LUMROTOR-70658 format. One record per atom (N, C-alpha, C): residue number from 1; x, y, z; atom name. Coordinates in steps of 0.2 Angstrom, whole numbers. Atoms other than C-alpha are relative to their C-alpha. Layout:
<recs>
     n      c1      c2      c3   atom
   NUM       X       Y       Z     CA
...
</recs>
This chain:
<recs>
     n      c1      c2      c3   atom
     1       4      -6       0      N
     1       0       0       0     CA
     1       4       6       0      C
     2      -4      -6       0      N
     2       9      16      -6     CA
     2      -3       5       4      C
     3       2      -5      -4      N
     3       9      31       5     CA
     3      -3       6      -5      C
     4       3      -5       5      N
     4      -3      44      -4     CA
     4       0       7       4      C
     5       0      -6      -3      N
     5       0      62       0     CA
     5      -3       5      -4      C
     6       3      -5       4      N
     6     -10      77      -5     CA
     6       5       5      -2      C
     7      -4      -5       2      N
     7      -3      92     -13     CA
     7       1       5       6      C
     8      -1      -4      -6      N
     8      -6     102       3     CA
     8       5      -3       5      C
     9      -4       4      -5      N
     9       3      89      14     CA
     9       7       1      -3      C
    10      -6      -1       3      N
    10      18      90       2     CA
    10       3       7       1      C
    11      -2      -7       0      N
    11      18     109       2     CA
    11       2       2       7      C
    12      -1      -2      -7      N
    12      17     110      21     CA
    12       7      -3       2      C
    13      -6       4      -2      N
    13      31      97      23     CA
    13       6       4      -3      C
    14      -5      -4       3      N
    14      42     107      11     CA
    14       1       7       3      C
    15       0      -7      -3      N
    15      38     124      18     CA
    15       3      -1       7      C
    16      -2       0      -7      N
    16      41     118      36     CA
    16       8      -2       0      C
    17      -7       2      -1      N
    17      57     108      34     CA
    17       5       4      -5      C
    18      -4      -4       4      N
    18      64     117      19     CA
    18       2       7       2      C
    19      -1      -7      -2      N
    19      62     134      26     CA
    19       4       0       7      C
    20      -4       1      -6      N
    20      69     128      43     CA
    20       7      -1      -2      C
    21      -7       1       2      N
    21      84     122      34     CA
    21       3       6      -2      C
    22      -2      -6       3      N
    22      86     138      25     CA
    22       2       5       5      C
    23      -1      -4      -6      N
    23      84     148      41     CA
    23       7      -2       4      C
    24      -6       2      -3      N
    24      98     138      49     CA
    24       6       1      -4      C
    25      -5      -2       5      N
    25     109     140      34     CA
    25       2       8       0      C
    26      -1      -7      -1      N
    26     106     159      35     CA
    26       4       2       6      C
    27      -3      -1      -6      N
    27     111     159      53     CA
    27       7      -2       0      C
    28      -7       2       1      N
    28     127     150      49     CA
    28       4       5      -4      C
    29      -3      -5       4      N
    29     131     163      35     CA
    29       1       6       4      C
    30      -1      -6      -5      N
    30     128     177      48     CA
    30       6      -1       4      C
    31      -6       1      -5      N
    31     140     169      60     CA
    31       6       0      -3      C
    32      -6       0       4      N
    32     153     166      47     CA
    32       2       7      -2      C
    33      -1      -7       2      N
    33     151     184      41     CA
    33       3       4       6      C
    34      -3      -3      -6      N
    34     154     190      59     CA
    34       7      -2       2      C
    35      -7       2      -2      N
    35     169     179      62     CA
    35       5       2      -5      C
    36      -5      -1       5      N
    36     177     182      45     CA
    36       2       8       0      C
    37      -1      -7      -1      N
    37     175     201      48     CA
    37       3       2       6      C
    38      -2      -1      -7      N
    38     181     200      66     CA
    38      -4       6       3      C
    39       5      -5      -2      N
    39     166     210      71     CA
    39       0       1       8      C
    40       0      -1      -7      N
    40     168     207      90     CA
    40      -7      -2       2      C
    41       6       2      -3      N
    41     154     204     102     CA
    41      -6       4      -2      C
    42       5      -4       2      N
    42     144     219      99     CA
    42      -2       0      -7      C
    43       1       1       7      N
    43     146     218      80     CA
    43      -4      -6      -2      C
    44       3       7       1      N
    44     141     200      80     CA
    44      -8       1       2      C
    45       7      -1      -2      N
    45     125     205      90     CA
    45      -4       4      -5      C
    46       3      -5       5      N
    46     121     219      78     CA
    46      -2      -4      -6      C
    47       1       4       6      N
    47     123     207      63     CA
    47      -6      -5       1      C
    48       5       5      -1      N
    48     112     194      71     CA
    48      -7       4       1      C
    49       6      -4      -1      N
    49      99     207      76     CA
    49      -3       3      -6      C
    50       2      -3       6      N
    50      98     216      60     CA
    50      -2      -5      -6      C
    51       1       4       5      N
    51     100     202      48     CA
    51      -5      -6       2      C
    52       5       5      -2      N
    52      89     190      58     CA
    52      -7       2       1      C
    53       7      -2      -1      N
    53      74     201      60     CA
    53      -5      -2      -5      C
    54       4       3       6      N
    54      67     195      43     CA
    54      -2      -7       2      C
    55       2       7      -2      N
    55      68     177      49     CA
    55      -5       0       6      C
    56       5      -1      -6      N
    56      60     182      66     CA
    56      -7       2      -2      C
    57       7      -2       2      N
    57      46     190      57     CA
    57      -4      -5      -3      C
    58       3       6       3      N
    58      42     175      47     CA
    58      -2      -5       5      C
    59       1       5      -5      N
    59      43     164      62     CA
    59      -6       2       4      C
    60       5      -3      -4      N
    60      32     176      72     CA
    60      -7      -1      -4      C
    61       6       0       4      N
    61      19     176      58     CA
    61      -3      -7       0      C
    62       3       7       0      N
    62      17     157      58     CA
    62      -2      -1       7      C
    63       2       1      -7      N
    63      16     157      77     CA
    63      -7       4       1      C
    64       7      -4      -1      N
    64       2     171      77     CA
    64      -5      -3      -4      C
    65       5       3       4      N
    65      -7     162      63     CA
    65      -3      -7       4      C
    66       2       6      -4      N
    66      -7     146      74     CA
    66      -4       1       6      C
    67       3      -2      -6      N
    67     -12     155      90     CA
    67      -7       2      -2      C
    68       7      -3       2      N
    68     -27     163      81     CA
    68      -4      -5      -3      C
    69       4       5       3      N
    69     -32     147      73     CA
    69      -2       1      -8      C
    70       2      -2       7      N
    70     -31     154      55     CA
    70       3      -5      -5      C
    71      -3       5       4      N
    71     -22     138      48     CA
    71      -5      -5      -2      C
</recs>
């Protein structure tokens, strides 16, 4: 009996795990950028804050939708 998945299930899986992997990779890139530029503690904090705000907004949107039951 083959596993039958709907298009919605495949899309949710791809969005959840694919985007999670992409976010982790972007965090790694920010860390490498801070390390290679010798940004120091404060510079690294600023890099993560500024460059990570977009990712945080996307994660917050998902959490808010889940809390309000809009999914």
